[in-house]
VEXNUMI-886383 format. One record per residue: x, y, z of N, C-alpha, C in turn; residue in one letter; chain. Coordinates in steps of 0.02 Angstrom, whole numbers, plus 50000, padded with zeros to 5 digits. Each point is the difference from the previous one (the first is absolute). Layout:
N
X_Y_Z_X_Y_Z_X_Y_Z_A_A;
...
//
This chain:
76
51372_66885_56651_50047_50029_49956_49977_50049_49958_X_A;
50005_50058_49992_49970_50048_49956_50026_49986_49922_X_A;
49954_50004_49956_50018_49993_49932_50046_50065_49979_X_A;
49972_50060_50011_50046_50066_49982_50021_50024_50069_X_A;
50061_50034_49984_50032_50024_50057_49980_50088_50006_X_A;
49990_50020_50048_49981_50063_50007_50073_50060_50010_X_A;
50009_50029_49935_50052_50041_49988_49990_50067_49984_X_A;
50042_50045_50028_49996_50075_50002_50035_50015_49931_X_A;
49975_50046_49969_50037_50029_49951_50058_50051_49999_X_A;
50052_50003_49992_50043_50056_49994_50062_49982_50042_X_A;
50053_50042_49992_50082_49972_50021_49996_50063_50044_X_A;
50051_49984_50061_50029_50038_50027_50044_50065_49956_X_A;
49990_50053_50019_50037_50065_49966_49945_50033_49949_X_A;
49943_49971_49993_49947_50034_49967_49931_50025_50062_X_A;
49997_50053_49980_49959_50052_50044_49936_50004_49997_X_A;
49955_49979_50048_49911_50006_49994_49977_50060_50046_X_A;
49958_50016_49966_49937_50028_50073_49951_49968_50006_X_A;
49987_49980_50050_49946_49970_50045_49934_50043_49996_X_A;
49947_50001_49969_49941_50035_50009_49975_49980_50075_X_A;
49997_49944_50012_49974_49983_50066_50038_50037_50060_X_A;
50069_49999_50012_50033_50031_50056_50020_50062_49982_X_A;
49987_50028_49944_50037_50063_49972_50075_50008_50024_X_A;
50030_49936_49966_50073_50025_50008_50020_49958_49951_X_A;
50087_50030_49997_50046_49973_49943_50020_49925_50035_X_A;
50003_49940_49963_50036_49965_50008_50047_49961_49955_X_A;
50044_49977_50025_50069_49957_49949_49968_49936_49990_X_A;
49994_49972_49951_49988_49930_49975_49922_49998_50012_X_A;
49979_49934_49995_49925_50007_50008_49985_49961_50066_X_A;
49959_50080_50046_49990_49961_50068_49917_49988_50007_X_A;
49968_50042_49955_49927_49995_49995_49983_49960_49941_X_A;
49930_49992_49991_49990_49958_49931_50000_50055_49942_X_A;
49993_49967_49941_50006_50057_49944_49949_50034_49982_X_A;
49929_49962_50039_49943_50053_49990_49996_50070_50036_X_A;
50043_50004_50054_50004_50047_50034_50060_50044_49991_X_A;
50042_50002_49953_50057_50018_50001_50016_50048_49918_X_A;
50028_50044_49986_50027_50016_49939_50071_50008_49995_X_A;
50017_49983_49949_50072_49977_49992_50017_49951_49947_X_A;
50054_49984_49985_50066_50021_50033_50032_50068_49974_X_A;
50030_50040_50054_50028_50057_49980_50079_49996_50000_X_A;
50040_50034_49986_50070_49995_49995_50022_50033_50065_X_A;
49980_50044_50045_50014_50015_50049_49943_50027_50065_X_A;
50029_49995_50050_49949_50014_50055_49966_50078_50002_X_A;
50045_50043_49947_49955_50058_50012_49957_50001_49941_X_A;
50017_49957_49934_49957_49989_49959_49921_49972_50034_X_A;
50013_49962_50030_49929_49945_50028_49967_50066_50039_X_A;
50053_50039_50040_49958_50036_50044_49938_50051_49958_X_A;
50019_50009_49930_49970_50050_49964_49947_49946_49959_X_A;
49981_49947_50039_49963_49953_49936_49930_50023_49998_X_A;
49984_50035_50048_49908_50033_49983_49999_50067_49964_X_A;
50060_50022_50001_50009_50058_49942_50002_49978_49927_X_A;
50068_49943_50005_49996_49986_49930_49939_49970_49976_X_A;
49968_49964_50028_49940_49973_49972_49946_50054_50001_X_A;
50001_50048_50025_49952_50057_49980_50024_50034_49947_X_A;
50059_50012_49988_50036_50038_49934_49977_49950_49944_X_A;
49999_49929_50009_49997_49967_49943_49915_49979_49985_X_A;
49954_50018_50046_49948_50011_49994_49965_50055_49948_X_A;
50043_50056_50030_49975_50061_49962_50008_49989_49943_X_A;
50095_49983_49982_50016_49988_49936_49951_49968_49960_X_A;
49967_49943_50004_49969_49946_49990_49925_50045_49970_X_A;
49976_50034_50056_49925_50029_49980_50007_50067_49957_X_A;
50069_50029_49983_50012_50046_49959_50021_49973_49934_X_A;
50010_49942_49991_50031_49961_49918_49948_49994_49962_X_A;
49998_50043_49937_49963_49997_49961_50011_49928_49964_X_A;
50024_49955_50006_49996_49930_49978_49960_49950_50021_X_A;
49976_50035_50067_49968_49958_50048_49907_50017_49984_X_A;
50000_50064_49953_49923_50021_50014_49995_50019_49915_X_A;
49973_49957_49973_49978_50000_49941_49941_50051_49990_X_A;
49978_50010_49916_49951_50057_49984_49922_49981_50027_X_A;
49985_49933_49995_49938_49986_50039_50001_50010_50054_X_A;
50039_49988_50057_49993_50018_50064_50000_50072_50003_X_A;
50029_50040_49963_49993_50074_50020_49934_50020_49966_X_A;
49959_49980_49958_49931_50017_49958_49954_49971_50059_X_A;
50003_49958_50029_49968_49958_50049_49988_50074_50051_X_A;
50048_50010_50027_50021_50050_50052_49967_50057_49998_X_A;
50014_50017_49930_49962_50080_49988_49922_49989_49990_X_A;
49968_49950_50003_49935_49992_49997_49968_50007_50059_X_A;
//
């Protein structure tokens, strides 16, 4: 008997984008390490990679994450 039950996280009605299969899934079909989400709709899940790229760009350009010390080191 296993001490821990293997569970997937998520519920039907939640949408995910599977990075391994490159497809939208309802509920947890693939392991969490292979998916983005949950999203509110299949259309939003389909844009998962675009959303991630937009968020990365926002983070890279956010001055709160780049202090003066880092800028002065880059100037050298």
